[in-house]
C-alpha positions in Angstrom: -124.3 189.9 124.6 -122.8 193.1 123.3 -120.9 192.2 120.1 -118.8 194.8 118.4 -116.0 195.5 115.9 -112.9 197.5 116.9 -109.8 198.9 115.3 -108.8 201.1 112.4 -111.1 201.5 109.4 -110.7 198.5 107.1 -108.8 196.5 109.8 -111.6 195.9 112.3 -111.6 192.8 114.5 -114.5 191.1 116.2 -115.0 191.7 119.9 -117.4 191.3 122.8 -118.0 193.4 125.9 -117.5 191.6 129.2 -119.4 192.2 132.4 -116.8 194.8 133.5 -117.2 196.8 130.3 -113.9 195.6 128.8 -113.6 194.7 125.2 -112.5 191.1 124.7 -111.0 190.0 121.3 -113.1 187.3 119.5 -110.7 186.9 116.6 -109.9 183.4 117.7 -113.5 182.4 117.7 -115.1 184.1 114.7 -113.6 185.9 111.7 -115.8 188.9 112.0 -119.2 190.1 113.2 -121.1 189.3 110.0 -124.1 187.2 108.9 -122.3 184.0 109.5 -121.6 184.9 113.1 -125.3 185.7 113.8 -126.8 182.3 113.5 -128.6 180.9 116.5 -125.9 178.2 116.8 -123.0 180.6 116.7 -124.7 183.1 119.1 -125.2 180.2 121.5 -121.5 179.3 121.2 -120.5 182.8 121.9 -122.8 183.1 124.9 -121.3 179.9 126.4 -117.7 181.3 126.2 -115.8 182.1 129.4 -114.9 185.6 128.4 -112.1 185.8 131.0 -110.1 183.4 128.8 -110.2 185.9 125.9 -107.6 188.7 125.4 -108.5 192.1 126.8 -108.3 194.9 124.3 -106.3 197.7 126.0 -106.4 201.5 125.5 -108.7 203.7 123.5 -110.0 202.0 120.4 -112.2 202.9 117.5 -115.6 201.2 117.2 -116.3 200.2 113.7 -119.9 199.4 112.5 -121.1 196.6 114.7 -121.8 194.3 111.8 -120.0 194.1 108.4 -120.8 192.7 105.0 -124.3 194.2 105.2 -126.2 193.2 102.1 -129.2 195.4 102.6 -129.6 198.6 104.7 -133.4 199.2 104.7 -135.1 202.1 106.5 -138.7 202.8 107.6 -139.8 206.4 107.2 -142.3 208.3 109.3 -142.7 205.5 111.8 -143.5 207.8 114.7 -146.8 209.6 114.5 -145.5 212.8 116.1 -142.5 212.8 113.7 -144.8 212.5 110.7 -146.7 215.5 112.1 -143.6 217.7 112.5 -142.6 216.7 108.9 -146.0 217.8 107.7 -146.6 214.4 106.2 -149.6 212.1 106.6 -149.3 209.1 109.1 -148.6 206.1 106.8 -151.1 203.3 106.6 -148.3 200.9 105.6 -144.5 201.2 106.3 -142.7 203.8 104.2 -139.7 201.9 102.9 -136.5 203.3 101.5 -132.9 202.2 101.5 -129.5 203.6 102.4 -126.6 202.7 100.3 -124.3 200.3 102.2 -121.4 202.8 101.6 -123.2 205.0 104.1 -122.3 202.6 106.9 -119.6 203.8 109.3 -118.5 203.4 112.9 -120.6 204.8 115.8 -118.1 207.7 116.5 -116.8 208.3 113.1 -117.0 211.8 111.6 -120.0 212.6 109.5 -118.9 214.1 106.1 -121.1 217.0 105.0 -121.6 216.4 101.2 -120.7 218.9 98.6 -123.7 221.1 98.0 -125.3 220.2 101.3 -127.5 222.9 102.8 -129.9 221.0 105.1 -128.0 218.3 106.9 -130.1 216.7 109.6 -130.1 214.0 112.3 -132.4 211.1 113.3 -131.8 208.7 116.3 -133.2 205.3 115.4 -133.5 201.7 116.7 -132.0 199.4 114.1 -132.7 195.6 113.8 -130.0 193.2 112.7 -131.2 190.1 110.9 -129.8 186.8 112.1 -131.7 184.2 110.1 -133.0 184.3 106.5 -136.6 185.5 106.4 -138.9 185.1 103.4 -142.7 185.4 103.7 -142.6 185.0 107.4 -145.5 185.9 109.8 -145.2 188.5 112.5 -145.3 185.7 115.1 -142.2 184.1 113.4 -140.3 187.3 113.0 -138.6 187.6 116.4 -136.7 184.4 115.8 -135.1 185.9 112.7 -133.8 189.0 114.6 -130.2 188.6 115.9 -130.3 191.8 117.9 -130.6 195.6 117.9 -128.3 198.6 117.6 -128.3 202.4 117.5 -128.4 204.1 114.1 -128.1 207.8 113.2 -130.2 208.1 110.0 -128.3 211.1 108.8 -130.3 212.9 106.2 -129.7 215.8 103.7 -133.2 217.3 103.4 -132.6 219.3 100.3 -131.4 216.2 98.5 -134.2 214.2 100.0 -137.2 216.4 99.5 -136.4 219.1 96.9 -134.7 217.0 94.2 -137.4 214.6 93.0 -139.8 212.2 94.6 -137.6 209.6 96.1 -135.5 209.8 99.2 -132.5 207.6 98.7 -130.0 210.2 97.5 -130.7 212.3 100.6 -130.3 209.3 102.9 -127.4 207.3 101.5 -124.4 209.6 101.2 -121.1 208.4 102.6 -121.1 208.3 106.5 -124.9 208.8 106.7 -125.3 205.5 108.5 -123.3 205.2 111.8 -124.4 201.9 113.4 -123.2 200.7 116.8 -121.3 200.8 119.1 -122.7 197.4 119.9 -125.0 194.7 118.4 -127.0 193.8 121.5 -128.5 190.3 121.1 -132.2 190.0 121.3 -132.1 188.0 124.6 -130.8 191.2 126.3 -133.7 193.4 124.9 -136.8 191.4 125.8 -139.1 194.5 125.1 -137.8 196.6 122.2 -141.1 198.5 122.3 -140.2 200.5 125.4 -136.7 201.9 125.0 -135.8 205.5 125.8 -133.9 207.3 123.0 -132.3 210.7 122.8 -130.1 213.0 120.6 -128.2 216.2 121.3 -126.4 218.6 119.1 -123.7 220.8 120.7 -125.1 219.9 124.1 -128.7 220.8 123.4 -131.2 218.0 123.5 -133.5 217.9 120.5 -134.8 214.4 120.5 -136.2 212.7 123.7 -138.5 209.8 122.7 -139.3 206.2 123.3 -139.9 203.3 121.0 -143.3 202.8 122.5 -144.7 205.5 120.1 -143.7 203.5 117.0 -146.5 203.0 114.5 -145.1 199.7 113.2 -143.2 197.5 115.6 -140.0 195.6 114.9 -141.6 192.1 114.4 -144.2 193.6 112.1 -141.6 195.4 110.1 -139.5 192.3 109.6 -142.5 190.3 108.5 -143.7 193.0 106.2 -140.4 193.4 104.5 -140.0 189.7 104.1 -143.1 189.8 101.8 -141.1 191.8 99.2 -137.5 190.7 99.6 -135.6 187.9 101.3 -133.9 189.2 104.4 -130.4 187.8 104.9 -128.3 187.4 108.0 -126.4 190.7 108.6 -129.1 192.8 106.9 -129.8 196.0 108.9 -133.3 197.6 109.2 -133.5 201.1 110.8 -137.0 201.6 112.2 -137.7 205.4 112.2 -137.2 208.3 114.5 -139.2 210.2 117.1 -139.8 213.9 116.8 -137.1 216.6 117.3 -135.3 216.5 114.0 -133.7 219.6 112.6 -136.4 219.9 109.9 -139.1 220.1 112.6 -137.6 223.0 114.5 -139.1 226.5 114.2 -137.1 227.8 112.3 -135.4 224.6 111.0 -131.9 223.8 112.4 -129.3 222.1 110.3 -125.9 220.7 110.9 -122.6 222.5 109.9 -119.0 221.6 110.1 -117.8 221.4 113.7 -121.2 220.4 115.2 -121.1 217.5 117.6 -123.9 215.0 117.7 -124.5 212.7 120.7 -127.2 210.1 120.7 -128.2 206.9 122.4 -130.9 204.3 123.1 -131.5 202.6 126.5 -129.6 199.4 126.7 -127.9 199.8 123.4 -125.2 202.4 124.1 -124.4 205.7 122.6 -122.7 207.4 119.7 -120.9 210.7 119.1 -120.0 212.2 115.7 -118.5 215.4 114.6 -119.5 217.0 111.3 -116.7 217.8 108.9 -116.7 219.3 105.4 -116.2 217.1 102.4 
């Protein structure tokens, strides 16, 4: 299933994509796409629906973030060996963990706001995990059952804030609009092998990132298990799992985003996003 949220910011409704690519309104079934909607029982109920009985959403609509009421937005840094190399950083022996503030979350095609003082605004296409069942001290073998599904994330980053203003990354990662997620939450049954998904990103029509999740250092099930040793993962939590090479920081010379730039990105089976950079 491809679950989604549509409508104006702050007024989103839950939806599902049918076999013809039409959005169907789920408002009569669930209140929203949130942690409560991602339990195995509720996902089974949604899967059993006859989507032809649900209202079709007509016209162009805004895609909101594909899940709401996110409690934790956790990210894994340097999770592709070739990206670590282009960043001139050592390959990690354990996952590099940081967080984005939940106010960074926005819709898949919403504008990215360049913060005041920003000089090195960058992009990162990433596979994101959405948790469906509470996870605490679980094994890697148990982890898959705790994943509701996957989505696309653009881990927007301000490199000067991240790397030149102290030794922690969060303030360069968590600015408003730095976390577009969506357009869909694709349930795990539709992505049987998350370890072999093509992923790409373009800026103003030029392709910079062209990778595959098969070069991840730490795989999704391991990441979920690992994080569950330090915090209880709750339904609706989002984990972004790292980016392949081709970020702006890694170009020679580096390339950074400015107002008016258009970013397009996507992951095989999960859909695509498009954002325009605007000044604060």
